[in-house]
N, C-alpha and C positions, 0 to 999 in steps of 0.2 A: 587513389593510391594503389600501387601495384605491390603484391606480396608474392614471394617465391617460397613454395613449400618444398623443403628438401628431404623430408622423410614422410613415409605413409603414416597417417594417424586416423583416428575415428572421423567419420564423415561430418560429425558435428562441427569440427574445427573449420573445414573449408566452407561448409554451408553457412556457418555462423558469421565468418568474415565476409562472405559474399552478401549476406543479408544486411551487413553494416555498410555495404557500398564499396568494399575492396574488390579489386580484380585479382584473382588468384591463379597463378601458374604453378604447375608441378614439374619437378625434375628430381626423380628418385635414383637416377642411374649415372649421370654424368660425373666425370672426375672433378675434383676440386678446381683444377686449373681451367677446365671448360666453364664451370660455374663462375669463376672469377672474371672471365671474359665478358659476361653479360650482367654481372651483378649491379653495375652502375645504373641499370634501367629500373631498379626496384627500390621501393620505399621501406619495405620490411621483409624479413625472412623468418621462417619457422623451421626449426631444426630439433632433432633429438640429440644424437651423438655421432652422426655420420662422419664428420671431420671437425677439426678445430677451426675456430674463427680467430685468426691471428692478425698481426699488423698488416701483412701483405694483403690479406683478404679485405680488411677494413679499409685500407687505402684505396682499393679498387671499387669499393662500394660507396661511391661519392655522394649518392642521394639517400643513403640508408638512414632511416629514422628510428627503427626498432629492430631488435633481435629477440625473438621469443623461443625459449627452449622448453620443449614438452617433457619436463622432468623436474627434479627437485633442485638441482644445482646448476651452476654456471661455469664449472671449472674448465670446460672446453672452449671458453671464450676469454680473450684478453680483455678482462673487465676494465682495467685502468685505461687502456687505450681507447676502448669503445666509449667510455664516459668522457674522455678527453675530446672525442669527436662529437660529443653531444648525442650519442645514440642511446636510446632508452632500452634497458635490458629487462626482460620478463622471464621469470621462472614460475613453476607451478607446483610447489611442494604441497599445497593444499589438496591437490588432486589425487595423490597416492599415499598420503600419510596414514590413512586408516588401513590400507592394505599392508603397509610396512609394519604397523603396530600388530596386526593379526599374525603376520608371518613370523615376526620375532617371538611372539608368545607361542605359536605353534612349534617353532624349533625347540624352545625350552621344554615344552611338555613332551615332545617326541624323544628328546635326549633323556629326560628324567625317567621316562617309562620304557625306554629302549624299544620303541615301536618299530623302527626300521629294522633293527637286528631281529626282533621277534618275528616280524612278518617274513623276512627272508628265510629264517630257520623253519617256520611252519610250512612254507612252500617247498622246502626240501625234505619234509617229513619228520623234522626234529621237534620234540615236545619238551622244551627245557624251561620249566617253570621257575625253578630257583635261580637259574642263571639270568633270568629276565625279571627278577624282582626289582620294582621301580623305586623311585624316590619322590616325595611329595614337595610341592612348591611352597606350601604353607610353612611359615616360620623362617623363611629365607629373607636375606637382605639383598635387594636388587640395586646395583649401582648403574646409573646411566651417564655416559659421557656424551655431551651434546644434547642440550635440552631445548631444541627448537621444535619445528613441526613434527618431525618423526619421533623424537624422544618423548614429547608430550603425548602423542597418540599411543605410544607403547605403554606409558605410565597409566593412561586412562584405562587400558585393557586389563590392568592388574587390580582394579578396584574390587573385583569379586574374590580376591585371594587375601588370606591373612598374612600379608607380607609388609615389610618396610621398604619404601622406595626412596632412594636418595639420588641426587644428580650433581654433576659438576659441569660448569660451562664457563667460557672465558667472559661471557657477559654477566653482569651483576643483576640480582633481583629477578631471577627467572622462576623462582619457586611458585607453585600453585597448590591447589588442594590435593593433587595427586603425587607430588614429590617435594622433598625438602632439599634445597641447595646446600651443599657442603663444600669444604675445601677438598682438593685432590688428595691430600694426605688422609683426611678422615674417610673419604670414599675407599681408599686403598686399605685402610685398617679394618673396615666393616664389611666389605662386599663379599657375598657368596656367589652372585651371578653378575657379570659385567656385560652390559649391552652398549655397543658403539653406534652412535647416530651422528657422526661428524662428517662434514664435507671434506673434500681433498684440498688441503692447504699446506703451506710449508710447516705449520705447527703440527699437523696431524699425520703427515707422511712419515712412515716408519716409527710412529709413536709407540706402538706396542712392540717393544724389543725386550731383550733379556733383562736389562736394567729396570725397565718399567714393570715387567712381570714380577721381578723379585722384590719390589717394594710392597706388594700385597702381603698382608699379614698371614692370611690363610689361603689354602688351595681354593681355586675358584673356577667357575665355568665362564666361558666367553662366547658371546654372540656378536656377529658383525653383519649388519645389513646396511652399513654406511658406504665406505669406500675401501676397496681391497688393499690399497697401498698403505693403509693405516697399520697393518700388521706385517711384521717381518716373518715370513713363513718358516724359515729355518729356526728362528727363536721360538715360535709357537710350537713347532714339532718337538724341540728339545724340552720345552716345559710340559708337553703332554707325556713325553717319555718319563720325565722325572716325577710326574704326579702333581707338580705345582699348578698346572691347569688340568682340571678334571675332565673336561670335554669341551668341544667347540661346535658351534653352529655357524657355518660360513655361507653367506649368499653372494659374497664378493671376494675377489682374490687379487693378490699382489701381481699375478701374471696376466690379468685381464688386459685386453687391448682397450685403448681409450674410447673406442666406439661402443664397448660393452657387448658387441655382437659375437666375439670369439674369445676363447680362453687362451689357447696356445697358438703359436705360429705354426703354419703348415710347412713341412719340409718334404723334399722329394727324395725318396730312397730307391734303391734298386733291389728288387726281390730276387728270389732264387731263379725265377724264370727270366731274369735280366730285363724285366719290364719296369719302367718307372712307376712308382706308386707314391701317393701323397698320404701322409699320416701326421698326426699331431705330435709336436715335440713336447713331451711331458717331462718337466724337471724331476730329477730323482727324488728330491725332498718331498714333492707332492704325492709321490707314491704312498708315503706313510699315511697321509690324510685319506686317500682313497680306500685303504684297507683297514682303517681303524673303526672299531665298533662304537667308540665314544666321540665320533666326528660325524656331523650331518652336513651335507653339501647341497646347494641348489644354485642354478645358473643365473644369478642376478635377476631374480623374479619376485623379490619381496614386495615391490610396488607394482607388479605386473598382473593385474586382475582384470576381469571383464568390466567391473565397475570403475576401476581407476582409469582405464582407457577413455571412458566417457567423461569422467570428472576432470582428467588432465586437459582434454580438448576444450571442455567448456570453460575451465579456468583461464586458459589462454585467450579465448574469445572475450570473456568478461573483462580481463585486464587490458586488452587492446581497446575495447569499447570505452572503458573508464578513462584511458589516457588520450585517445585520439578522436572520440566521437562526441 
């Protein structure tokens, strides 16, 4: 069987597949259209988020037996059509769930203790102790929406704290020793810190809007290491300004490209010297997040660790082996 690797990954992935007897070719640079011209020669593809796998692509991949995505979700793949064509789909949430859990906890502790603000001020020669008085996590109620691999990994990290952890999920009976499943209404009545761990679906897109935010009984903190389109940015900013949301930790953004490799579109502008320059087109509403002391931002790296790169690759190899060897 021939496999086309469309993104660079840890060498464990290519070596592992070759050791299983697969022939692996690499193409990290060709356009989607060029890849489509040769995809009928391959039995499998491995991709991260370089481009979407749509009906046109699948129709041209006449011999495809599996699509493996080195990541947690499959939202860049037309799942229904791939399954209709009897193509086996593989994702690897087990590979980066621990990294996401640690990153989520790190964001909360940094926000509560104003670490980024304090660090920036000390570097500027400012010594503002009272302004940087922190808040403790103990005694808080953490609400998790989406209690799959990522949500469970985060809840496990909270075991060392004196907190109550509750979760909401569209699936029934997901409770475990680390979190109690509740209704969405109960979660909104009790939560002090909301953590999103949901995939991108019609149900979760624009989920956190003004109406959703206002259903929470108390002001709350929000962390999003799931998918950026879950939060309507302008509604988040309005809630931060009003105090309904106390602070936010965002690893993903509404404006992100589907490849996750860039945040904003590049636009060509003309400088005073009349030379064309490229710059990022930053939405005005995003400027508020950039300048807010109670907002912590990271570039979609919650699951992006040295260890997760290895584990993601190995997970793909293991799942391909289980299905095809």
